[in-house]
N, C-alpha and C positions, 0 to 999 in steps of 0.2 A: 416690880418694874426695874428695868435695867437702868443702872444709876446715870448713864449718859442721857437718858430721856426724862429724868426727873426735873420738873421746872425749878426745884429748890437749887439746883446746880448753876442757875444763872443769876447770881446775886447782882451782876453788873447792870442788869435791866433796871431802868428807872421805875420807882414805885408807881408813878403815874401810869406808865405803859403797862406795868404788870396788872394794876387793878382794872385798866381798861380792857386788857385782853381777857381777864377772867370774866368780867361782866359780858364782853362780846361773845365768849365761848358758851355762855349759858343762854344767849339770845337766839335769834332766828338765822344768824350767820351773816347778815348784812354788815353788822357792826365789825366783825372780825376781818371781812374783806376791806372795809374802809380803813381800819387800823392798819393792815398790811399794806395797803397802797400809800398811806400817809407816812409810815415809819420806814418802809423800805427794807433792804436786806439785813439792816443791823439787828433786827430782832427776829429773823427767820428761825434761827435754832430754838429760841424760846417758844415761838409759835408752834414749831414742830413738836417740842416737848409737851406743850399744852394740848395739841391735837392728839398725841399719843395717849396722853392721860385720859382724855374724853373717850378714846376708843376703848380704853381699859376698864371703863366703868358703864354705868347704865345710861349714859347720856351721849348717844352717838351723835357726833358734830357733823360728820360729812354728809349725811342726807340733808341737813339744814343748809350746808353750804351749796349743795346741788340746787336746792330750792331757790337759794339766793341768787345763784348764777342764772337759773332759768328766767327769773324775773328781771335780771339786769340784762344778760345776753350779750355782753360786749366781748370783743376778742381779747381785749386787754385783761378782762377779768378771767376769761378762760385760761389765758396763759399764766396768770397768778394762780389759779387753781392747780393747773398742771405742775407748776413749779413746786408749789406746797406739797402736792401729792408725791411728786418725784423725790423730794427731801424725805418724806415719810417712808416710802418704799425702799429708797436707797439705805436708810437706817435699818430696815427690817432684814436686809441680807446679812447683816452682822449680828442683829439682836434676836431675830426669830420671834415674830409675834406669837405664833402658835406655842413655841416652847415655853414661853413664860405664862401660858395659860390665860391670855387675854381674851381670846374669842374661841368658840367651839364651831364645829362644822355648821350646825343649824344657823348660827348667827351671822355667817358670812354674807349670805345673800340678803339678809334683813338689814344689815347696817351699812353695806357697801353699795353705791349707786351703780346702776347698770346701763345708763343712758349712752347715746351715741358718742358723746364726748369722751367717754372712758374707753370705748373701743378704739376711737382715734388715739387716745393716749397709749394704750397697750401696743398698738402698732409701732408708735414712735419709741417705745421702751425696749425694744429688741437691742438697739445700739447700746443702751445704758447697760443691759444684762452682760454684753460681751465685754464692756469696759470694766465692770465692777467685779466679775468672777475671779480673775486672777489674784485679787487682793485678799481673798478670804483665807483665814488661818485654820478654820475648822471646817473640813469638807462636808460633814453631815448637815450643816446649817443650810447648805446649798439647796437640799431637797425640801427642806422645810419651807424655805422662801419660795421655791418653785411651786409648791402646792399652794401657797398663799396667792401668788399671782395666777396660777392656774384656775383657782376658784373663781377669780374675776373674770377670767376669759373662758377657756375650755381646754380639754385634754389635747385637742389637735394643735392648738397654738403652742402649748408647752413642748410637745413632741417636736414640732418643726424647729423650734430653737434648739433642741438637743441635737437634731440631725444636722443642722447647717453650721453649727458652731464647733470648731475644733476643741476649744477649751472646755465646754460643757461635757464633751465626751470624755475627756481625761478626768474632770471633777466627778462626773458620773461613776467611773471606775473607783476613784478615791473614796467617794461617799459610800459605795457599796461596801468596800473592805472596812471602812471606818465604822459603819453601822453594825457589821457582824463582829468585828474585833474590838469591842468596847462595851462599857457598862452604861452607855447613854440610854436614857428613857426613850425608847424609839416611838415616836408619834405615828399615828396612822397616816397622816398626809405625806410625810417623808417616804415611808415605804410604798404609799400609793403611787407616787409619781415615779418613784424607783421601779415599781412593778410595771407600770405602763410602758416604759421604755424597754425594760427587760423582756416583756411579752411581745412587744413589736419586734424585738431583736430575734425571737424565735420564730417569727412569722414571715421571714423574709429579709428584714433589715439586718445587715451584719452587726451583731452586738460588739460592744467594746471589750471583747475577751482579752484581746492583747493588752489593752490598757489596764484591766484588772490584774493580769499576771504581773505587768510591769509595776503596778501599785505596790506589790509585795516583793519588790526586788528581783523579779523574774523567776522566783522559786516556786515551782508548782506544788512542791511538797508543803511549803509554808501555806499557800492558798488552801491545799487540802486540809491541813490542820486547823486553819481558821474555820472552815465550813464544818468539820466535825465537831469542834468545840462549840460552835453556835448551836448546832442542832442538839447537842447534848445540854447545853445550858437552857434552851427554850423548853425542851420537853422534860427537863427536871422540875419545872414548875407545876402548879395545879393544872388540871385538864381544862379549866375555864380561862387559862391565860390567853389574853388577847394576841400575844406574840405568836401563837401557833399558826395563825393564818399567814404569817410572814414566811413560813417554810416554803410556801409557793415559789418565793423568788430564789430560794436556794435551788429548788427544782429547775427553774429557768436557767440558772447558771450552769448546772450539771447538764442539762439538755444541750446547752452551747458547747460544752467542752467534753462530752462523753466519748467522742472519737479520739481524744488525746490519751493514748495508751499510759503515758507517764503520769498524768494527773490521776487517771482512774486507778492505777496501781497504788499510787500514793494514798488515795482514799482508803483503799482496802488495808494498806499497811497501818493506817491511822486508826483502825478499828471501827470504820464507818458502818459496815454491815451489822456488827454486834449492836452498836448504839441505835441504828435505825430500826433494827428488829425488836430491841427491847422497848423503844418508844412506841412502836406499833402495839405491842402486848400491853403497854401501860394505857394507851388511849382507847383501844378497841372496847374494853367492857364498860366504858363509861362515857359514852358520846352525849355528854349533857349540854352542849352548846354548839352553835354554828362554827365557832372557832376550832373546837376540838375535832369536828367533822372534817373541816378544811384542812387542819393540821394532819389528820390521819391520811386524807387523800394525797396530800403533798408528800408524806413519807413513803406512801405506796409508789408515787410517781418517781421519786428519787431512787428507790430500789429498782423500779422498772429501767430507768436509764442507765443504772449500774450494770444490769444483767443484759442490756442490749449491746454492750461492748463485745469486741471480737472474742475475748476470753470469758464470755458471760457464764459458762458453766462453772468457772472457779468461783464466781459470786454466788451461784446456786448452792454450791457445796458450803461456803462460808455461811450463807443464810440458813441452810438447815442446821448447821452446827450451832448457830446462835439463836435457835428457837423459832424458825419461820413456821413450822407446822403448828406450834401453839398460837402464833399470832393469827394464822388463817382460821384456826379453829374458833378464835375469839371474834374475828371480824365476820366470819360467815353468818352466824345467827343474829348479828347486830342489825335491827330493822332500819336504822338510819343509813348505815353503810351499804347495806344490801339494796335498799331502794334508790339510793343516790348514785353510787359508784360501783355497780356489779361488775363492770367490765375490767376494773382493775384486779379484782380477785381472780376472775376467770383467766386473765392474762398471766398472772403469777403461777396458777396452778398448771396452765398449759406449758409455761417455760420449765416448770419443774419436771413435767412429763418429758419434754424434749431432752432434759439433762440426764434422763435414765440411761442414755447410751454410754455415759462416762463412768469410768471405774471410781474416780474420786467422789462423784455424786452418789453412786450406789452404796459406797462405804458409809456415807452419812445417813442415807435412807435405812440401811440396815440397823444403824445405832438408833435411829428414830422410829423403828417400826412399831413398837408399842404405842407411841404417841399418834402415829399415822392411823393405825387401826381404831384408836379411841376416837380421833377426829372423824373418822368415817361414820361413826355412830352419832356424833354431835352434830354433823352437818346434814343428816338426812332431812328431807323436807324443805331444804333451802335451795336457793337458785344455784348455788355453786356446786351442789352435791353431784350433778351428772359428770362434770369435769373431774371432780375428786375421785369419783368412783372409777373413772377411766384411769387415773394416775394410780390408784391403789392396786387395780387389777394388773397394769402393766408393770408396776414396780415389783409385784409378786413373781411375775415371769422373768424379769431381769435379774432379780436376786438368785433365782435358780441357775441362770446362766453364769452369774458371777461365781456361785459356789462351784459349778462344773469347771470353770476357768481356773479357780484357785486350787483345785484337786487334780489339775493337769489333764482333764478329759479332752481338751481341744489340742489339735496338733500344733506343736511349737516348732514345726520344721521350717526350713527355708529352702529355696531353689537357687542354683547357680544361674546368674544372670546371663551367662554365655549360652545362647540358644542351642549351640551344637553340642553343649554338655547337659544343661538343665538337670544336673544332679539333685536329688531330694534328700536332705539329711538334717540332723539336729543343727540349730543355729550356731552352735559353738564351732561347727566345721567350716564357718565362713568368715570372711573378712570384708568389711565395707570398702568401697572406693573412697580413698581419701579426699578426692575433689568434690564429688556430688553427694557423698554419704547416703546414697539411695541404692546403687547397684551392689549385689553381693557375689563374691567369687570364692570357689572352693580352693583355687590355687592361682598362683601367680601366672601360671601358663594359660589358664582360662581368661584371666584379665587381660593378658598381653594379646591373646587371639581376639577377643571381643573388642579391644581398643583398635586393632588394626583392620579387622575384617567386619566387625559388627556395628561399626558407626558409633560406638560409645563415646568416642572423642567428641563428636558433635553433641551428643546428649549431655556430656558434662559441661561443655561450654554454655549450654542453655539453661541447666538447672542447678548449677553449683551454688547459686545465690539463693535458690528457693529452699529455705530450710523449714522443714515441717515443725521443727522444735522452737520456732520463733515464738515471742511472748503471746501472740494471738493464735498460736498452733497448739500441738500436743506433743508431750514428751513421749519417750519410747514405751512406757507402760501404757499409757492411754491409746497409743496406736496399736499396741499388741491386743488390748482388749476390744478395741473397735473391730479388729480382724476377727476376733472370736465372735462378736455379735453378728458380723457379716457372714461368717461360716455357718453359724446357727440358722440364720435366715435362709441361706443357700441350700442347706440340707433339707429344710422344710419344703422348699420350692424346687428341688432338684428335678423331680420328675416333670413338673410343669415347664421349667426352664429348657429342658431338652426338647419337649413337644413344641414349644414356641420357636426354638432355633430351627427345627426342620420346616415349620411353616413359613418362616421369613426367608430362609434359604431357597425355597421353592419359588417364592415371589420375587426375590431379589438375588439371584445367583451371583457369586463373586464379590458381594459387598462385605466389608468388614463389620462384624456385629459389635455392638455395645450393650452391655447389660446394666441396667439402672436400678439400684435398690434405693427407693425414696423413703428416708427415715424422718421426714419432716412432718408426717403425719402420726397419729396416735399408734397406728400399726404400720409396718413397712409395706410399701407397695412395690411390685416388681414390674419392670417393663423391658422390652427389647427393642433396640433401634439400629438402623444402620448408622455406623460411626459418623460419617460426614453429612448425615441427615440432621444431626443434633449438635455437632461440633464443627467450627469452621475449618475449612481445608486450607491449612497453613503449615509453616516449617515446624511448629510445635507439634500439631497433631499428626503429621505425617510420620514423625519419629515414632509415635506410639503404634500407627498402622503398620510400619515397617517391622516393629517388633513381633506383631502378631504373624505377619507373613513369613518372616524368617524362622519362626519357631516350629514350623512343620506340624501345626496342630496341637503343639504342646501348650499353647498360651491363648487365654481369653482375657479381654479387658473388662472389668466391672467398674462401675462408677458407684460411689456410696455418697448420697446426698444427706446431709444432716443439718439440723437447726443448731447454730452454735451462738447462742446469746440473743435472745429477743427475736427480731425480724431478719437477722443475718443467717444466711444459709450458705453453707460450703459444700463443695463437691470435690472428691478425691477419686484419683484413678488408682486401682488396685488390681494387679494381675492375678489370675487364677491359673495355676500350673497343673498340667496333667503329667503323669509319669511317662506316658507314651502318647503319640498322637492317634491312637487306636480309637479313642472316644470320639474325637471330632470327625475322624475319617469315617466311622460308621454313620454318624448323623448326616454328613454330606451325601454319603451313599444312599441313605433313606430319602433324602430330599430330591436326589436325581431319579430315583426309581419311582417317585409319585405314586406310592401305594399306601395311602393312609390307614387302610386297614391292618397293615402289618407293623405300623409305627409303635403301638403300644407295646406289643410283644417284644420288639427289638429293644425298646427302651428299657424294659424290665430286665433283659439280658445284661444291658450295660450296668444297670443299677446293682445287679447282684455279681458283677465281675469284680476282679481285684484291683481295678483301676484306682490309683491314688490321686487325690485332688488337694491342693494346699494353696492358700493365698500367699502371695509374696508381699513385701513391704510397699509402702505407699509410693507410687511413681510420681505423683505431683499433685499440688493444690491447684485446681483449675482457675479458681478466682485470683490467686496470686499471679498466675501465668497470664491472666487477662483473657481466659477463655471462659465463655459463657455457654451453658446448655440451653438450647432452644428446644423446649419440649411442648408437645401438643397434648399433654396430659389434661384430665379434667378431675374435678373433685369427686365425679361419680364412680371413678375406678375403684373396684373392690379391693379391700386390703388383703394381704397375704395370698394374692392370686396373680399369675402371669397375665399381663395385659399387652396385647398386640397393638401398638400405636401406629397410625397411618405414617407411612414413610415417604 
């Protein structure tokens, strides 16, 4: 018992009153009410201590007091009871009834009255909450006390107090950090009500994320360190640890902050991926309790939100390096995990599949290939096997592309951005525009000419701040490999692409075409569109259309759509350059002739000609430019085939 509530600490109380109070407390409640009325405020603290002592034992006093009040039923007695209870509850804010083990969850409803008088009292108690909270020195006691009050009322009442009072929001944030960054024995009720508010925060109510960051001095790296340390601390215990279920609240926090690039980068730098992945590997083989299942579920959720960031493929690479393949191989055959949360494993494997477009991910896949093939055998017959089989097959294909790329089989050529020149040569022969870092020129003469006559001045003004190498983007090596992936897909679809171009030109003569390669599916899907049928007609997009018109048939615009971290998709414009305009001229001639029977033969001639085709550098990130693709595609479109979309 907390010393301030020990009746022995009130020696000033007259023996007569002390003896009367003890006798009254063991009776039916009437005697205690009579004693309090007779002696007044002078013995309130002693009666409070006595009341607390009785709550701590097997002699619950308050139900007897309620019965006494029901029989008396006077307003004065009701106010007396409210005053007494107010003193008790007021003390509990600082003492924490639960933390000292006086009552457990099952005992609450049994020993505490729930009549209308108490509902009336709880409504009045809101003001007391707002007045008392600022005085607490230990923030984590706030939620213990909130759980105590909440058990008397309900979750909605507690949540309303949290939402409407400014001070509770700040204490909520302080309590959250204190609970994670301490060695306190975290009780269920503290985290229960912490979780209620955190859960509501992720369902529409703006969570106190700013207050949480403020609680650690505004340093997001510090908060990331606290989170990583807590996850490591909790998962280092036995798999039956009750604390495992509280990992869900860490997932709520990361769900609220995963769009903050600085915080997520700090998590990565703190080694979060390795710790989470190792914890998954530890829990998956031995899901012996509800807590361990919930803990594993939360860890997968944390990993999910990490990968959902704009630079999610970096997290995929880190996860593979940290043993994600082994973790999935352990989770897949787990009956409890497979039955309860199969969607999380499916989602992770699907995200790994999307990551196969990136060189950094493929390097880790190559290193993990023996484990990947072993997992393929382990997972047979389980729910996750179908997606794992797709991942394994596509990984094998992409590893071949990576090998060809490393051996230099893909053209590393570039094209002069001056449409009147369009010289094709090794990239070492070009220099980038220092303003936009996108356009390439073979000489200062070409750059000056394009600046004056080719409208590159306007292009620079619009795109100089759209850097593809930003934290959520791709560095030069990743962009180079993405061009290789696109080139491989185009060469497979080249014949179909030319046939589709003729068909669209016949139906929509004079329109600027846009070719879309959609890599958000397990296999790339190809479709052809009229440019302004899927892109808005504005100053941004007209610049791209002008590039095509000024090229004299030497330029086509291709869009590459990829999944970049969970549910985020990005679309990039990449120009395809021809060494002459002869290819496009021939296709347009076939469209005008309207002789489908001769199309195939003419296309074969083009394919066997010496025409040279090479992809240029990325022109722009459509999402960063505020441009959205409006596609009429459907999931029924066949993969690796040209699809003519209604325009």
